[in-house]
C-alpha positions in Angstrom: 34.0 24.5 -33.6 35.4 27.8 -35.1 34.3 29.5 -38.1 34.7 33.2 -39.5 31.6 34.9 -40.9 28.2 33.8 -40.7 27.3 31.4 -38.2 26.0 28.1 -39.9 22.7 27.4 -40.6 21.3 24.5 -37.6 18.4 24.6 -39.7 17.2 21.6 -41.6 16.5 20.8 -45.3 13.2 20.5 -45.6 12.4 20.6 -49.8 13.8 17.8 -52.6 17.1 18.8 -54.1 17.0 16.1 -56.6 14.1 13.9 -58.4 13.8 11.2 -60.7 10.9 9.7 -63.0 10.5 6.0 -64.8 10.0 6.7 -68.6 7.0 4.9 -70.3 7.9 6.1 -74.0 4.7 7.3 -74.3 4.3 10.0 -70.9 5.6 13.4 -71.8 4.2 15.5 -68.9 5.8 14.6 -64.8 5.3 16.0 -61.2 7.5 18.0 -59.7 8.0 18.2 -55.4 8.7 21.3 -55.9 7.5 24.6 -57.6 9.8 26.3 -60.4 10.0 29.5 -62.3 11.5 28.9 -65.4 12.9 26.0 -67.3 16.5 26.7 -65.9 15.7 25.9 -62.6 16.3 22.4 -63.6 19.2 20.6 -65.0 17.3 17.2 -66.4 18.9 14.1 -67.5 17.6 11.2 -69.7 19.7 8.1 -69.6 22.6 10.1 -68.2 22.4 12.6 -70.9 21.3 15.8 -69.9 18.4 17.7 -71.3 18.5 21.0 -72.9 16.1 23.6 -71.7 13.3 26.3 -73.9 10.4 26.1 -75.7 10.9 24.2 -79.0 13.5 21.9 -77.2 13.8 18.8 -75.4 11.8 20.5 -72.4 10.2 23.4 -70.6 9.2 23.7 -66.5 6.6 25.9 -65.1 5.5 25.4 -61.7 5.6 21.6 -61.1 5.1 20.4 -64.2 7.7 18.9 -66.4 6.9 18.5 -69.9 8.7 16.9 -72.6 9.1 17.5 -76.4 9.2 14.1 -76.7 8.3 11.0 -74.5 11.7 9.6 -73.0 11.9 5.8 -73.2 11.0 3.0 -71.0 13.2 2.7 -68.4 13.4 2.9 -63.9 14.5 5.7 -63.4 16.0 6.5 -66.2 14.8 10.6 -65.8 16.7 12.2 -63.4 16.5 16.2 -62.2 18.5 18.2 -60.7 17.1 21.4 -58.8 18.7 24.2 -59.2 19.6 27.3 -56.9 19.7 27.4 -52.4 17.3 25.0 -51.5 14.8 26.3 -48.8 15.4 25.7 -45.3 13.2 25.3 -42.1 13.9 26.3 -38.3 14.1 23.4 -36.2 11.3 23.0 -34.1 12.8 21.3 -30.7 12.5 24.0 -28.0 15.3 24.7 -25.5 14.7 22.6 -22.5 16.0 25.2 -20.4 13.9 27.9 -21.6 9.9 28.6 -20.6 7.8 27.6 -23.9 5.0 30.2 -24.3 2.2 30.2 -26.3 -1.6 31.0 -26.5 -3.1 28.2 -27.8 -1.7 24.9 -29.4 -2.8 21.2 -30.2 -0.5 18.3 -29.9 -1.5 15.5 -32.4 0.6 13.1 -30.6 0.5 11.7 -27.1 2.2 15.0 -24.9 5.6 13.7 -21.9 7.2 15.5 -20.0 8.6 14.6 -16.8 5.9 14.4 -14.9 3.1 13.8 -17.2 2.4 11.3 -19.8 -0.8 11.6 -21.7 -1.7 8.5 -23.7 -5.4 8.7 -23.7 -7.5 8.3 -26.5 -10.1 10.8 -25.2 -9.7 14.0 -23.3 -8.3 13.1 -20.3 -7.8 16.4 -18.5 -9.9 19.6 -18.2 -9.0 22.5 -16.8 -12.0 25.0 -17.1 -12.2 28.7 -16.6 -13.2 28.3 -13.0 -9.6 26.5 -11.6 -11.6 23.3 -11.4 -9.0 20.5 -12.7 -11.6 17.7 -14.4 -10.4 14.4 -14.8 -13.1 12.0 -16.6 -15.4 14.6 -17.2 -15.6 17.7 -18.9 -18.2 19.9 -16.4 -18.5 20.2 -12.3 -21.7 18.5 -11.7 -21.2 16.1 -8.6 -23.4 13.3 -9.9 -21.1 13.2 -13.0 -18.9 10.7 -12.8 -15.3 11.6 -12.5 -12.9 13.4 -10.7 -13.0 17.4 -9.9 -9.9 19.3 -7.6 -12.1 22.3 -7.1 -9.0 25.0 -6.7 -11.2 28.1 -5.5 -12.7 26.0 -2.6 -9.8 23.5 -2.0 -12.4 20.5 -2.4 -11.6 16.7 -4.2 -15.4 15.5 -5.8 -14.7 12.2 -6.9 -17.7 10.1 -8.2 -18.2 6.9 -9.2 -21.3 5.0 -10.6 -21.7 1.4 -9.1 -18.3 1.7 -7.1 -16.5 3.2 -4.4 -15.2 6.8 -4.9 -12.0 7.3 -2.9 -9.4 4.6 -1.6 -7.0 5.6 1.4 -4.5 2.5 1.5 -1.9 2.8 4.0 1.1 0.0 3.7 4.0 -1.6 6.0 2.3 -0.3 9.2 -0.1 0.4 11.5 -1.4 3.8 11.9 -2.8 7.0 11.0 -4.5 7.0 7.6 -6.1 10.5 7.3 -5.4 13.3 8.9 -8.6 15.7 9.9 -6.9 19.0 10.6 -8.5 22.6 11.7 -6.8 26.1 10.7 -3.7 23.7 10.6 -3.9 21.8 14.1 -5.0 18.1 13.5 -8.4 17.3 15.7 -8.5 13.4 14.4 -8.0 10.6 12.2 -9.2 7.6 10.6 -6.2 5.0 10.5 -5.6 1.2 11.4 -4.4 -1.2 14.2 -4.0 -5.1 13.4 -6.5 -5.0 10.6 -9.2 -2.6 12.7 -10.6 0.4 11.6 -9.9 3.4 14.2 -11.4 6.6 14.7 -10.2 8.9 17.1 -10.1 12.6 18.4 -9.7 13.6 22.3 -11.4 9.8 22.5 -12.3 7.6 20.0 -13.7 4.0 18.7 -11.9 1.0 17.2 -13.8 -1.4 15.7 -12.4 -4.9 16.0 -13.9 -8.3 15.2 -17.5 -8.2 16.8 -17.2 -5.9 19.4 -16.2 -1.7 19.9 -13.9 -0.5 21.6 -12.9 2.8 23.6 -10.2 4.9 22.6 -8.0 7.7 24.4 -6.9 10.7 22.3 -3.5 9.0 21.2 -5.6 6.0 19.6 -5.0 3.6 22.3 -6.8 1.0 23.7 -9.1 3.0 26.9 -10.2 1.1 29.8 -13.1 2.1 32.1 -12.0 5.8 31.3 -14.3 6.9 28.6 -18.4 8.1 29.1 -20.6 7.0 26.6 -23.0 10.5 26.8 -22.8 13.5 29.0 -25.0 14.1 32.2 -26.9 17.1 30.0 -26.0 15.7 26.1 -27.4 12.3 26.8 -28.4 9.1 24.4 -32.2 8.2 24.1 -32.5 4.2 23.6 -30.4 1.6 24.3 -31.2 -1.9 22.5 -29.3 -4.8 23.7 -29.6 -8.7 23.1 -27.7 -9.7 25.3 -26.2 -8.9 28.8 -25.2 -5.4 30.5 -22.0 -5.6 32.9 -22.4 -3.1 36.1 -19.3 -2.7 38.4 -17.6 -5.4 37.1 -16.9 -8.5 33.8 -18.1 -11.4 36.1 -21.3 -13.2 35.3 -22.5 -11.8 39.3 -22.5 -8.4 37.2 -24.3 -9.2 34.4 -27.7 -7.8 34.1 -29.4 -10.3 31.5 -33.2 -9.1 31.4 -35.3 -5.7 32.6 -39.1 -6.3 31.8 -42.2 -4.6 32.6 -46.0 -5.7 32.2 -48.8 -7.1 33.4 -51.0 -10.7 34.9 -53.6 -11.4 35.9 -53.9 -13.3 39.3 -56.7 -15.5 40.0 -57.8 -17.6 43.1 -57.2 -21.3 43.0 -58.9 -24.1 44.5 -59.8 -28.4 44.4 -63.5 -27.3 44.2 -66.0 -24.5 43.3 -65.7 -21.7 41.5 -65.6 -17.5 42.2 -66.4 -14.6 40.2 -64.0 -11.0 40.3 -65.2 -7.4 40.0 -61.9 -6.6 39.9 -58.5 -8.9 38.8 -55.5 -7.2 38.3 -51.4 -7.4 38.7 -48.5 -5.8 37.3 -44.7 -6.5 37.3 -41.4 -5.6 36.8 -38.3 -7.7 36.5 -34.8 -6.9 36.4 -32.4 -9.9 35.7 -33.9 -12.8 38.5 -35.7 -10.0 40.5 -39.2 -10.5 40.2 -41.8 -8.3 41.6 -45.1 -8.1 41.3 -48.3 -6.2 42.7 -51.8 -7.7 42.5 -55.8 -6.8 43.4 -58.3 -9.6 43.9 -62.0 -8.6 44.6 -65.0 -10.9 44.0 -68.5 -10.5 43.3 -69.6 -13.8 44.3 -67.9 -16.9 46.0 -69.1 -20.6 46.5 -65.7 -23.0 46.6 -64.0 -24.6 48.5 -60.0 -26.8 49.2 -56.8 -25.8 50.0 -56.1 -21.2 48.5 -53.5 -20.5 46.5 -53.3 -17.2 44.1 -51.8 -18.3 40.6 -51.0 -16.6 37.6 -47.3 -14.7 38.1 -45.8 -13.9 35.0 -42.5 -15.9 35.9 -42.0 -19.1 37.9 -39.6 -19.2 40.9 -36.4 -20.5 41.6 -35.5 -24.3 42.2 -33.0 -23.6 44.4 -32.8 -24.9 47.9 -33.4 -21.4 50.0 -35.2 -19.7 47.5 -39.0 -19.0 49.4 -40.5 -16.1 49.0 -43.3 -14.1 51.1 -45.7 -12.1 49.9 -47.6 -8.9 51.8 -50.7 -7.8 52.0 -51.8 -4.4 51.6 -55.3 -5.3 52.6 -57.3 -8.1 53.3 -60.9 -8.2 53.6 -64.4 -10.3 53.8 -62.9 -13.7 55.1 -64.4 -16.0 57.0 -61.2 -16.2 59.1 -59.0 -14.2 61.3 -57.6 -11.8 58.7 -54.9 -10.5 61.2 -53.5 -14.1 61.3 -53.3 -14.3 57.1 -49.5 -14.4 55.8 -48.1 -16.1 52.5 -45.2 -17.4 51.1 -43.9 -18.8 47.1 -42.4 -22.4 47.4 -39.7 -23.6 44.8 -40.4 -23.8 40.8 -43.9 -22.7 41.2 -46.2 -19.6 39.8 -48.7 -19.8 42.2 -48.3 -18.5 46.0 -49.8 -20.2 48.9 -51.6 -18.5 51.7 -50.9 -19.3 55.7 -52.9 -18.6 58.9 -53.1 -19.2 62.7 -48.9 -19.6 62.6 -47.6 -21.6 65.9 -44.4 -22.7 66.9 -44.5 -25.6 65.1 -46.8 -25.2 61.7 -49.8 -23.2 60.1 -52.9 -23.7 58.9 -54.0 -23.1 55.1 -56.5 -20.9 53.5 -59.9 -22.7 52.4 -61.4 -21.6 49.5 -65.0 -22.0 51.4 -63.6 -18.6 53.6 -64.1 -16.2 50.3 -67.5 -14.6 50.7 -68.8 -12.5 47.6 -67.0 -9.3 48.9 -63.8 -10.8 49.6 -60.2 -8.3 48.9 -57.0 -9.2 48.7 -54.5 -6.5 47.9 -50.6 -8.1 47.9 -47.3 -7.8 46.8 -44.3 -10.1 46.5 -40.6 -10.1 45.4 -39.0 -13.2 44.3 -36.2 -14.7 41.9 -36.6 -16.8 39.2 
């Protein structure tokens, strides 16, 4: 509203303008809420009768003490004091919401509230140190101290939790990237979700789905038969598998379920007598169902008889029809038989191959152990299927 002269004071009165006391019939001194200089700064009433100020009269006043020359009668609020003169006022402390607040120091005794920050903590909630680190839940930048550090100068976020996860990134409503990884502002990779699966991809990627890991292309889509594992000059070292390796297809015919290398001990087997060995050695390679063996048998003594086989093959041959296998002899020496006609073959479901000699159009003979000598040597190889 309009006015003439000095603008009205919009401050608030913060000192008492009147006061009352209870008379006791014995008390003569009462404490004022405001300090006064002389008795005349007050108007005093007792039982609604105004008292005369001054020494030797009804009352005196100095500082914050009101003293009566005689004790006022007992009563509730029967002593009434009016303070003369202009009341002391203080400026209002509200800050203009449209003006900046400038301060060098300050302490809020209650909760600090703004449109962006609500502080209801019962201890120090946030510390901003001289290094421009914003610390939440801790007051030092030590990484192993539990809390959050927003490292301003380095542009780094450091989160430490004790016995708990130290970071949670949550995407709702849809699948897609949860975290973008960038170099100079350009996306080079991301971590995300796809139907509840974790995905990690850049130029290529992987998807962890149930009990398998699937390849992804640069868009994060599943990529069939188009992503390599390793590089021709940057290779992985060892691959440990407990199941099948599918090569060139996904059917059972493409499954490689085993690879093994080892040694085995070949031996002559017969129905009677015995032999002694100067050399008895063998090795094998098994790739899937295919087994290749090599062996050497050299005797130092021989006194045996009966149909002769070589036993001890590392795996039992297949029992399917037509699964015979032939033996190749690299060296046969010092047998009391025609060595040039000696052959060997492996039957189904066995771990021993049989010698055959003198083949004809209608049959062959077995090798009798009595044809072995103390200097007999047999070197052979055999490939068969389990």
